[in-house]
C-alpha positions in Angstrom: -0.1 -0.3 -0.1 1.5 3.7 -0.4 2.4 5.6 2.1 -0.1 8.8 2.3 -0.1 12.3 3.6 -1.6 11.1 6.4 0.1 8.5 7.7 3.6 6.7 7.6 3.9 3.4 5.8 7.1 2.0 8.1 9.1 -0.7 6.6 12.0 -3.0 8.4 14.4 -3.0 5.2 16.6 -5.4 7.0 13.3 -8.4 7.3 12.1 -7.0 4.1 15.8 -7.8 2.4 15.9 -11.6 4.3 12.1 -12.2 2.6 13.4 -11.3 -0.9 12.9 -13.9 -3.5 15.8 -14.7 -5.4 14.7 -17.4 -7.9 14.1 -14.5 -10.6 17.9 -14.0 -11.2 18.2 -16.3 -14.0 15.7 -14.5 -15.8 16.7 -12.0 -18.8 16.4 -8.6 -16.8 14.0 -5.8 -18.7 15.1 -2.1 -20.6 13.9 -0.4 -16.8 15.8 -3.5 -14.8 19.4 -2.8 -16.6 18.8 1.0 -16.3 17.4 -0.1 -12.7 20.7 -1.9 -12.1 23.1 0.6 -13.3 21.8 3.6 -11.1 22.2 0.9 -8.0 26.0 -0.1 -8.9 26.8 3.8 -9.4 25.0 4.6 -6.0 26.6 2.2 -4.4 30.3 3.0 -5.8 29.5 6.8 -4.8 28.3 5.8 -1.2 32.1 3.8 -0.4 33.8 6.8 -1.3 32.7 8.2 2.1 32.8 7.7 5.9 30.6 10.6 7.1 26.8 10.1 7.1 25.8 13.1 6.4 27.9 13.1 3.1 26.4 9.3 2.9 23.1 10.3 3.4 22.9 13.7 1.2 24.6 11.3 -2.3 21.7 9.0 -1.6 19.3 11.8 -2.2 21.4 13.0 -5.4 21.3 9.5 -6.8 18.3 8.5 -5.8 16.6 11.3 -7.3 17.4 10.8 -10.5 15.3 7.9 -10.2 12.4 8.4 -7.9 10.8 11.9 -7.2 11.8 12.9 -3.8 12.1 15.9 -1.9 13.8 15.3 1.3 14.7 12.8 3.8 15.4 12.8 7.5 17.5 10.1 9.5 17.6 9.4 13.1 20.4 6.9 15.4 19.5 7.0 18.5 22.3 5.1 20.2 25.2 7.7 18.4 22.7 10.7 18.7 23.1 11.5 15.5 20.0 13.5 13.5 19.5 14.6 9.8 17.2 16.6 7.7 17.7 17.1 4.0 15.3 19.2 2.1 11.7 20.3 3.5 10.0 17.4 4.9 6.6 17.6 3.4 4.3 15.5 1.4 3.9 12.1 0.8 6.5 10.2 2.8 7.7 6.4 3.4 9.7 4.9 6.8 12.4 2.6 7.2 13.6 0.4 10.4 17.3 -0.1 8.7 19.1 -3.2 10.0 22.0 -5.3 9.0 22.0 -9.1 10.8 22.1 -8.2 14.6 22.8 -4.3 13.8 20.1 -1.7 14.1 20.7 1.1 11.8 18.3 4.0 12.7 15.2 5.0 11.2 15.2 6.5 7.3 12.0 8.3 5.8 11.7 9.5 2.6 9.4 12.7 1.4 7.9 13.0 -2.0 5.5 15.3 -3.7 4.1 13.2 -5.4 2.2 9.6 -4.5 4.9 6.3 -4.8 3.0 3.3 -5.9 4.2 -0.3 -5.9 6.9 0.0 -8.4 8.4 3.4 -7.0 8.4 1.3 -4.2 10.2 -1.3 -4.8 13.0 0.7 -6.6 13.4 2.7 -3.4 13.7 -0.4 -1.0 16.7 -1.5 -3.3 18.2 2.0 -3.1 18.0 1.5 0.7 19.1 -1.7 0.6 22.8 -0.1 -1.3 23.2 1.8 1.6 22.7 -0.8 4.6 26.2 -1.7 4.7 28.3 1.6 3.8 25.6 3.2 6.7 27.0 0.1 9.1 30.3 1.1 8.5 30.2 4.8 8.8 28.2 4.4 12.6 31.1 2.4 13.3 33.6 4.9 12.7 31.1 7.8 14.1 31.3 5.3 17.3 35.2 5.2 17.2 35.4 8.6 16.7 33.0 9.6 20.0 35.0 7.5 21.9 38.1 9.4 20.8 36.3 12.3 22.0 35.6 10.9 25.8 36.9 10.8 28.7 37.1 7.5 29.8 36.3 8.0 33.4 33.4 10.2 33.5 32.4 10.2 29.6 32.1 13.7 28.8 34.6 15.5 26.4 38.0 14.6 26.8 40.7 17.9 26.1 40.5 17.2 21.8 36.9 17.7 22.6 37.0 20.4 24.5 39.5 22.5 21.7 37.4 21.6 18.3 34.0 23.1 20.4 35.8 26.0 21.0 36.9 26.6 17.3 33.6 26.0 16.7 32.1 28.3 19.5 34.1 31.1 19.2 33.7 31.0 15.3 29.9 31.0 15.6 30.2 33.7 18.2 32.5 35.9 15.7 30.1 35.2 12.9 26.8 36.3 14.4 27.8 38.1 17.1 26.4 35.8 19.8 27.2 35.3 23.3 29.3 32.6 24.8 30.9 31.7 28.4 32.9 29.2 29.5 33.0 27.5 33.3 36.2 26.2 34.8 35.4 24.6 37.9 38.1 22.3 40.2 36.6 19.8 43.2 38.0 21.6 46.4 40.7 20.0 48.6 40.6 16.3 46.4 44.0 15.2 47.2 42.5 15.0 50.8 39.8 13.1 49.3 41.9 10.6 47.5 44.1 10.1 50.6 41.5 9.6 53.2 39.2 7.1 51.0 41.2 6.1 48.5 41.7 6.3 44.9 38.4 4.6 43.9 36.2 7.0 46.0 37.9 10.0 43.9 37.2 8.4 40.5 33.1 7.5 42.2 33.1 11.3 42.9 34.4 12.5 39.7 31.6 9.9 37.8 29.3 11.7 40.3 30.5 15.1 39.7 30.8 15.2 35.6 27.0 13.7 35.8 25.6 16.1 38.1 27.4 18.6 35.4 25.6 17.1 32.8 21.6 17.3 34.6 22.4 20.7 35.4 23.2 21.8 31.8 21.0 22.4 28.7 20.9 20.3 25.7 23.1 22.5 23.6 25.9 23.3 26.7 28.6 21.0 26.4 31.0 19.2 29.5 34.5 18.7 29.3 37.2 16.7 31.7 39.9 19.3 31.8 42.5 16.9 33.8 42.4 15.7 37.2 39.5 17.0 39.1 38.6 20.3 36.8 35.9 20.2 34.3 35.4 22.9 32.0 31.7 23.8 30.6 31.1 25.4 27.4 27.3 27.4 27.8 26.4 28.0 24.0 24.5 31.8 23.9 24.8 33.4 27.3 26.5 36.3 28.1 28.0 36.7 31.9 24.7 37.1 33.7 23.6 34.1 32.4 26.6 32.1 33.2 27.1 33.4 36.6 23.4 32.1 37.6 24.6 28.8 36.3 27.6 29.0 37.8 25.5 29.6 41.3 23.5 26.6 40.7 25.9 24.1 40.1 27.9 25.3 43.3 24.9 24.6 45.0 24.0 21.5 43.6 27.5 20.3 44.2 27.2 21.3 48.1 23.8 18.9 47.9 25.1 15.9 46.6 24.9 13.0 48.5 28.0 11.6 48.0 28.5 7.9 49.9 32.0 5.9 51.1 30.9 2.9 52.1 27.9 4.3 54.6 29.6 7.2 54.8 28.4 11.1 53.4 31.5 12.6 52.1 30.6 16.6 51.3 31.6 17.9 48.2 32.8 21.4 47.2 33.9 22.8 43.5 35.5 26.8 42.7 34.7 27.7 40.2 35.6 30.7 37.3 33.5 31.6 34.4 34.3 34.4 31.5 32.1 35.4 28.6 34.0 35.4 25.2 35.3 38.8 24.1 35.4 38.8 19.9 39.2 40.1 20.0 40.3 36.7 22.0 41.5 33.4 21.1 40.2 30.5 23.1 43.3 29.7 24.7 42.9 33.4 26.2 39.1 32.6 26.8 40.2 29.2 28.9 43.0 31.5 30.7 40.9 34.2 32.2 38.6 31.8 32.9 41.0 29.9 35.0 42.4 32.8 36.3 38.5 33.7 37.9 38.6 30.2 39.0 42.3 30.7 41.0 40.7 33.8 42.4 38.2 31.7 44.1 40.2 28.8 45.3 42.5 32.0 47.3 39.5 33.8 48.1 38.8 30.1 50.0 37.3 28.0 47.5 33.7 26.8 47.6 32.3 29.6 45.8 32.6 31.3 41.9 34.6 34.3 40.5 33.9 36.4 37.0 36.7 37.0 35.3 38.0 40.6 34.4 36.4 41.8 30.9 
């Protein structure tokens, strides 16, 4: 049954592929089938040229658009937190739950201004099948890249990830004139915690703090482990006053964090310094100002926050 505007026809493309009959392979191919086969070969070759998911989907829409009148696609893969839309998602649509063997490869939705009938849907399924192996490889690559940008203990971003994110955010701030702030956070008396309770307790405290930080921030904000017991928070579209509110909220949340070592509750605290990006400075200068504010908070007695001078 062809999809309509109100509903989406959902097909498990992995299951459909495994059920496709193979007993017609010996039959002579029609001119239309030969043309389709050639286009699918071209699609397969092009999909093998990239491991970037957004480029793969762009290639797919370009190539299949020459065969079937598609106007847009949307794709979502939950496990790697990848979401993409190309074109205006309107009109008739068909949705595919992509899988290859035991791997779930995400949800793909394709849109057309014209109703797609059985022949077009069969061609579309053949084209989607061509993308399964390249898409799985691209997802494996994405997982590897994500793992290389995460701190293995806390699961937040590492120094390399911080540098990339700051480069992107400072460029957006310069280009669009939007505010951006960073907060540097250092756990107070962390060496004493390790000495008194052991490094496992210290590791557990860092994990708990990282989780708390993510819970206190918006989805667009980012958390990074800067090293040791230091964290950096990158706050998108956030000026100095808003950054102060966030820093105060985090300061209080850490004070009230219920951290248990065995049956004993241990109180944690942190010192914070925050700075708002100035268009004339580099990302290194921005971090240096936040770091200076952090150390001012520590000199003033810890368990407090301090703003960097403008």
